N, C-alpha and C positions, 0 to 999 in steps of 0.2 A: 184839366189840370196841366200846368206847364211843366217843362223839364226841371226848372228850378224848384218848383213846389214839390215835385216828386223826390228830388234830391234831398231837400230839407226834411221831408217825412222819413226817408230812408236813414238819413243821418241821425235823426232823433231816435229811431228804433234801435240803431246800432249802439248809440250812447246809453239807452235804457238797458240793453242787454249787458253792456260792459259794466254799468253801475251795479247791476244785480250780481254779476260774477265777482266784482270787487268786494261787495258786501259779504258774499259767501266766503271768499278767501280770508277776509278780516275776521269773520266769525270763527273759522277753523283755527286761525292763529291764536285768537283769544282763548279758545277752548284748550288748545295745546299748552299755552302758558299756564292756564289754571291747573291743568293736570300735572305739569312739571312742578308747580308750586306745592300742590297737595302731596305729591310724592316726596318732595324734599321735607315737608313737615312730618310726613309719615316716617321717614327715615330717622329723623330726630326723636320722634316719639318712641320708636323701637329701641333706640339707643338709651333713652331715659328709662324705659321699661326694663331693659337689661341691667342697668345700674341699680334700679330698685330691687330687682330679683337678687342680685349679688349682695346688696346691703341688707336686705331683709333676712336672707339665710334660712328661712323657715319654709315649710311646704305650703302653708296657707298664705294666700295673697293678702297684702295690706289694702287698706281703703284707697291709698294713692295709686296702687297698682291697678285696682279695679276701675278707678276713674280714668286712668290712662288707657286701659284696654277698651273702655267704652268710647273714648275719643278716637282711638285707632279705628274701631269699627265704623264710626261716623265718617272718617276720612276715606276709608275704603269704599263705603257706599257712595260718597260724593264722586270719587274717581270713576266708579263703574257707571254712574249716571252721566258724567261728562263724556266718557268713552262711547256710551250708547248714542248720545247726541252727536258726537263727532262721526260715528259710523253712519248715522242718518244723513248727515250733510254730504258725506262722501258716496252715499248710495251703497254702502256695504251692508251685508246681512250678518248679524251676530247669532251664533247658534245658541238656542235656549238651553241646550243640554250641557255643552262643554265650554261655552263662552268664546269659541274661536271666531275670528273674523273671516268672512267669505266674500267673494265678489258678488255683485248684484245679479249676475246671470246664474249663479249657482242655485241648484234646486236642493242639493244635499250638502251637508257639512263636509268639508275637505279633511277634517280631523277625525270626527267620530262617525260620520255617515248618516246622522239623523236628518230628517226632512226639515228644511229651513222655512221660516215664515215668509209670506209674500210681502215685499216692501217696495216702496218707490223712492227714487232720489228726491230729496226735499231741499228747498232753498233755506237759507238761514232764517228768513221770516216765517216760513212754514214750521220749522222746528221750534222756534220761539213761541208761536201760537199754540202748537201742540203741548208744549211744556206748560204754558200758562193755563190751558184748559185742564191739564192734569192737576195743577195746583188748586184751581178752583174746585175741582171735583173732590179734593181732599179736605174741604172745609164744610162745616155744617151750614145748611141753608138758613137756619133760623138765627144763629148767634155768630157764625163765622169762625167758630172754634175748629181746630184741626181734628179731623176724623181719621183714625187709624184703620188701615185696610185689614180685613179679616183673612185675606188670602195668605198662604204660605208659599215658600219656594217650591214645594212639591206640587201645589195646586197650579202654579204658573207653568210648570213643565208639561202638564197634561193637556 
């Protein structure tokens, strides 16, 4: 192989690596924007809920309040999911007990001291593949209907 051929091969390798890093950076920024948007929506929902509470004036929540609280819980779950995906892209470990972010080298949580799960730094493509396989596993094999998980938060902590 000539020097020119070796140079071309090396240049292609470098460009491939740069392309993958760029994709990872773009994926991180998209997730950050989604989180910011969801937090903005959440803030508006909390404000609307406060207005409903003041207008309602009774101790029992109205139907509108219950619907809004349900939407708030959905947004919070979406934010947590995106933050988990972002941590995976950054190679961070999230404590299953307290939710604190830790470096990839940490064995124990810096906040509560609990043992952290073993994780690897993933590229944007690997995170998307893992997310898609989770979505596939949450659907029925026969009809494709969504299947709800039987595990609870206390089960996932053990």
